[in-house]
C-alpha atoms as a printed R data frame, in Angstrom:
   type eleno elety resid chain resno       x      y       z
1  ATOM     1    CA   UNK     A     1   1.445  9.961 -13.247
2  ATOM     2    CA   UNK     A     2   3.075 12.934 -11.471
3  ATOM     3    CA   UNK     A     3   2.247 12.780  -7.637
4  ATOM     4    CA   UNK     A     4   4.258 16.045  -6.527
5  ATOM     5    CA   UNK     A     5   0.569 17.710  -5.852
6  ATOM     6    CA   UNK     A     6  -0.783 14.377  -4.575
7  ATOM     7    CA   UNK     A     7  -2.442 15.835  -0.908
8  ATOM     8    CA   UNK     A     8  -3.796 13.779   2.180
9  ATOM     9    CA   UNK     A     9  -7.071 15.612   3.295
10 ATOM    10    CA   UNK     A    10  -8.543 15.915   6.513
11 ATOM    11    CA   UNK     A    11 -12.642 16.510   6.809
12 ATOM    12    CA   UNK     A    12 -15.258 16.536   9.125
13 ATOM    13    CA   UNK     A    13 -17.955 14.055   8.492
14 ATOM    14    CA   UNK     A    14 -20.767 13.528  10.838
15 ATOM    15    CA   UNK     A    15 -19.183 14.079  13.938
16 ATOM    16    CA   UNK     A    16 -15.815 12.194  12.874
17 ATOM    17    CA   UNK     A    17 -12.732 12.903  11.148
18 ATOM    18    CA   UNK     A    18 -12.149 11.110   7.654
19 ATOM    19    CA   UNK     A    19  -8.920 11.074   6.099
20 ATOM    20    CA   UNK     A    20  -9.146 10.617   2.349
21 ATOM    21    CA   UNK     A    21  -6.601 10.600  -0.118
22 ATOM    22    CA   UNK     A    22  -6.357 13.269  -3.464
23 ATOM    23    CA   UNK     A    23  -8.844 10.787  -5.225
24 ATOM    24    CA   UNK     A    24 -11.240 11.079  -1.911
25 ATOM    25    CA   UNK     A    25 -10.735  7.430  -1.100
26 ATOM    26    CA   UNK     A    26 -11.621  7.104   2.079
27 ATOM    27    CA   UNK     A    27  -7.842  6.125   4.530
28 ATOM    28    CA   UNK     A    28  -9.153  5.806   7.886
29 ATOM    29    CA   UNK     A    29 -11.859  7.551  10.282
30 ATOM    30    CA   UNK     A    30 -11.505  8.959  13.328
31 ATOM    31    CA   UNK     A    31 -13.477 10.650  16.381
32 ATOM    32    CA   UNK     A    32 -10.639 12.727  17.672
33 ATOM    33    CA   UNK     A    33  -9.826 15.689  14.898
34 ATOM    34    CA   UNK     A    34  -5.789 15.302  16.476
35 ATOM    35    CA   UNK     A    35  -5.983 11.505  16.121
36 ATOM    36    CA   UNK     A    36  -6.932 12.102  12.377
37 ATOM    37    CA   UNK     A    37  -4.261 14.378  11.759
38 ATOM    38    CA   UNK     A    38  -1.725 12.420  13.668
39 ATOM    39    CA   UNK     A    39  -2.788  9.627  11.140
40 ATOM    40    CA   UNK     A    40  -2.927 11.637   8.442
41 ATOM    41    CA   UNK     A    41   0.554 12.743   8.890
42 ATOM    42    CA   UNK     A    42   1.341  9.068   8.976
43 ATOM    43    CA   UNK     A    43   0.149  8.199   5.904
44 ATOM    44    CA   UNK     A    44   1.308 11.479   3.951
45 ATOM    45    CA   UNK     A    45   5.053 10.128   5.352
46 ATOM    46    CA   UNK     A    46   4.419  6.461   4.100
47 ATOM    47    CA   UNK     A    47   3.597  7.932   0.742
48 ATOM    48    CA   UNK     A    48   6.277  9.781   0.321
49 ATOM    49    CA   UNK     A    49   3.712 13.429   0.422
50 ATOM    50    CA   UNK     A    50   4.587 16.800   1.623
51 ATOM    51    CA   UNK     A    51   1.297 18.059   2.472
52 ATOM    52    CA   UNK     A    52  -1.782 17.457   4.741
53 ATOM    53    CA   UNK     A    53  -4.678 19.560   4.447
54 ATOM    54    CA   UNK     A    54  -7.117 20.403   7.416
55 ATOM    55    CA   UNK     A    55 -10.474 21.279   5.907
56 ATOM    56    CA   UNK     A    56 -13.322 22.716   8.342
57 ATOM    57    CA   UNK     A    57 -16.349 21.755   6.168
58 ATOM    58    CA   UNK     A    58 -16.523 24.939   4.120
59 ATOM    59    CA   UNK     A    59 -13.231 24.516   2.647
60 ATOM    60    CA   UNK     A    60  -9.226 24.438   3.335
61 ATOM    61    CA   UNK     A    61  -8.288 25.672   7.030
62 ATOM    62    CA   UNK     A    62  -4.837 24.795   7.161
63 ATOM    63    CA   UNK     A    63  -1.877 22.892   4.827
64 ATOM    64    CA   UNK     A    64   0.101 21.057   7.713
65 ATOM    65    CA   UNK     A    65   3.666 20.714   6.203
66 ATOM    66    CA   UNK     A    66   5.017 16.988   6.441
67 ATOM    67    CA   UNK     A    67   8.940 16.553   7.148
68 ATOM    68    CA   UNK     A    68   9.465 13.289   5.334
C-alpha cells in the first residue's frame, strides 16, 4: 500500500478535538485544539507522515506540514 498520501486529521467533535488516521480510526482525543494539533504532529512524525489536516467541521481549514 502506498502511504505517501496518508495524513493525520484533527476534527472538532462535541466540544473536543479528535485526532484520526486517514481511515478515520480515532488515535487520541483532547479538549484543547492546540494540544490536539501538537499530538497530531507527534503522531505524524512517528508514522513518517508529512501532513496534518485541520478541519473546522465544514471541511478542511488548513494543511499543516510536519517536519520529519
